[in-house]
C-alpha positions, 0 to 999 in steps of 0.5 A: 846138234848134229850127230856123227854116223858113229854116234847113230850106229852106237845108239842103234846097236845099244837099242837093238841089243837091249830094247827087249830087256829094258821093256821086260824090266819096265813091264815087271815094275809098272802098270802096262799103261805106263810101260811104253812111255817109260821105255821111250824115256829110257832110250831118250836118255840114252839118245841124249847121253849117248857119249856117256853110255858105255858099250859092251857088258856095261851097257845093260847095267847103265840102261838098268840104272836109267830105267830104275830112275824112270820107273821111280819117277813114273811111280811118283807120277802115278801116286800124284795122279791117284791123289789128285783123282781122289781129290777131284773124285767128288767133282767128276761125273761118274755117269752121264745123266739120262735124257730125262734128267737132262731135260729136267736140268735144262728146264731148271737152268732156264728157270734160274737164268730167267729169274737171274735176268730179272734181277738188277745188274749189280745183283746179277754180276755178284751172283755170277762172280760167286757161283759161275766164276767161283770167286771168294768174297775177297776176290769179288771185292777186288773185281767189283771195287768194294770191301769184302764185308760189303760183298758178303752183304750184297751177295746175301741180299742178291741170293734172297732176291733170286730165291724169291724170284724162284718162288722158294718159301721162307725156309728154303730161302734161308737155307739156300740164300744164307751168306757164307761165313766170313773169315779172314776179311770176308774170304769164303 
């Protein structure tokens, strides 16, 4: 879309006259980290709708109306992001582990990977689909081509075999390797 020089001049004039007022409006209503994006959004709307934008004394009112909508949208986005962060909080690492912990974790990971590699291919695959890919029993059944109930049984047996390879005692095996409850046709 080509713009006429008159349209570009109109945009530049409105922008120059009202940028500071719109930025202040946004600063008073939004976190500082959101202000620049909000102001940019207001003037993007102006750019797209320059033919609808009034000039003179009506221009700031029109821009405030646009800014009001942008601020409301930004507040909704911030609330959604906050809720999502709250849900993801337990999944996020709060602090990077220290080097000692990394060494211990790598050692444990290597031990588990070695024990896993000693299992039958079918056991390895079903454990990987469950733990690494985080698939439900129904999803694993679809991938492997068996019934969800069979996945539950095979997964329980594979967990027990892996626990034995890792040298867990009977009580540790039961708590770690118990199959997940089956509901809705084998879904975990």
